C-alpha positions as CSV (number, residue, x, y, z in Angstrom):
1,X,-39.9,-10.7,-8.1
2,X,-36.5,-8.9,-8.2
3,X,-33.9,-9.8,-5.6
4,X,-34.1,-7.4,-2.6
5,X,-31.0,-5.5,-1.6
6,X,-32.2,-5.5,2.0
7,X,-31.9,-9.3,2.1
8,X,-28.3,-9.3,0.8
9,X,-25.0,-9.1,2.6
10,X,-23.0,-5.9,2.3
11,X,-20.3,-7.9,0.6
12,X,-22.7,-9.1,-2.1
13,X,-24.1,-5.5,-2.5
14,X,-20.7,-4.0,-3.0
15,X,-19.7,-6.7,-5.5
16,X,-22.8,-6.0,-7.5
17,X,-22.3,-2.3,-7.2
18,X,-18.8,-2.5,-8.9
19,X,-19.7,-5.4,-11.2
20,X,-19.9,-3.2,-14.3
21,X,-16.9,-1.0,-13.5
22,X,-14.3,-1.1,-16.3
23,X,-11.7,-1.7,-13.5
24,X,-12.6,-4.3,-10.9
25,X,-9.1,-5.6,-10.4
26,X,-8.5,-3.2,-7.4
27,X,-11.2,-5.1,-5.5
28,X,-9.9,-8.6,-6.3
29,X,-7.2,-10.9,-5.1
30,X,-4.6,-12.6,-7.3
31,X,-7.0,-15.4,-8.1
32,X,-9.7,-13.0,-9.3
33,X,-12.0,-13.4,-6.2
34,X,-13.3,-10.3,-4.6
35,X,-11.5,-9.2,-1.4
36,X,-13.5,-8.7,1.7
37,X,-15.0,-5.2,1.7
38,X,-13.1,-4.4,4.9
39,X,-10.0,-4.4,2.7
40,X,-11.4,-2.2,0.0
41,X,-9.6,1.2,0.0
42,X,-11.7,4.2,1.2
43,X,-14.7,2.1,2.1
44,X,-15.7,2.7,5.8
45,X,-17.6,0.1,7.8
46,X,-19.5,0.5,11.1
47,X,-19.2,-1.8,14.1
48,X,-21.6,-4.2,12.4
49,X,-19.4,-4.5,9.3
50,X,-22.0,-2.5,7.3
51,X,-20.9,0.0,4.7
52,X,-21.4,3.6,5.8
53,X,-19.0,5.5,3.5
54,X,-17.5,5.2,0.1
55,X,-15.0,7.9,-1.0
56,X,-13.3,7.0,-4.3
57,X,-12.3,10.5,-5.2
58,X,-9.0,10.4,-7.1
59,X,-6.4,12.5,-5.3
60,X,-4.5,13.6,-8.4
61,X,-2.6,16.5,-6.8
62,X,-1.5,19.6,-8.6
63,X,1.9,18.7,-10.0
64,X,3.4,21.9,-8.6
65,X,7.0,22.6,-9.4
66,X,7.0,19.9,-12.0
67,X,7.5,17.2,-9.4
68,X,5.6,14.5,-11.3
69,X,3.2,14.1,-8.4
70,X,0.7,11.3,-9.3
71,X,-1.5,11.5,-6.3
72,X,-2.8,8.7,-4.2
73,X,-4.8,6.6,-6.6
74,X,-3.4,3.1,-5.9
75,X,-6.2,0.8,-4.8
76,X,-8.9,3.0,-6.3
77,X,-10.8,2.0,-9.4
78,X,-9.9,3.6,-12.7
79,X,-12.6,5.5,-14.6
80,X,-15.1,3.8,-17.0
81,X,-18.0,1.4,-16.9
82,X,-21.4,1.7,-15.4
83,X,-23.0,1.6,-12.0
84,X,-26.4,0.5,-10.8
85,X,-27.1,2.6,-7.7
86,X,-29.8,0.1,-6.7
87,X,-27.0,-1.9,-5.0
88,X,-25.9,0.9,-2.6
89,X,-26.0,-0.6,0.9
90,X,-28.9,0.8,2.9
91,X,-26.6,2.0,5.7
92,X,-24.6,4.2,3.3
93,X,-24.6,7.8,4.3
94,X,-21.7,9.2,2.3
95,X,-20.9,8.5,-1.4
96,X,-18.2,10.3,-3.3
97,X,-17.3,8.9,-6.7
98,X,-16.3,11.8,-8.9
99,X,-14.3,11.5,-12.1
100,X,-15.0,7.8,-12.5
101,X,-17.0,8.6,-15.6
102,X,-19.6,5.9,-14.8
103,X,-22.9,5.6,-16.6
104,X,-26.1,4.5,-15.1
105,X,-29.6,5.4,-13.8
106,X,-31.2,5.4,-10.5
107,X,-34.8,4.5,-9.5
108,X,-35.3,6.7,-6.5
109,X,-37.8,4.1,-5.1
110,X,-34.8,1.9,-4.4
111,X,-33.1,4.4,-2.1
112,X,-33.1,3.9,1.6
113,X,-35.9,5.7,3.5
114,X,-33.7,6.2,6.6
C-alpha cells in the first residue's frame, strides 16, 4: 500500500509537502540539505515538536509614500510549483499559504479526523 503519513516524522512530512515547490532553497542549508523544521520561518511547533501552524503569507506591504517597502518575505518560499496536501501533518490546525500560486488536488479522505 501507500506510505502512511501517520507513520512519518513531521520533518519528513514537511519535506514531502514542499518537495514540488518551485522554491525550496528557503528550507535548505548551504549544502542543499533540508534545515530542521524548527528553523523554518513561520512554522509553529508544539511542545512535542509537532507542526501546528504554517503561515507563509507574503507580507508585501503597501508601498505608501513611494518608500520602496518590500515587506517581510525573506525566508518564505517564492510562488510556483505544486503541493500535495496529503503530506500535511495531522496535528496542523492552521494553514495559510495565499499567493504562492501552487497547483494540486486533495483527497479529503487523507485529512485528519481530529
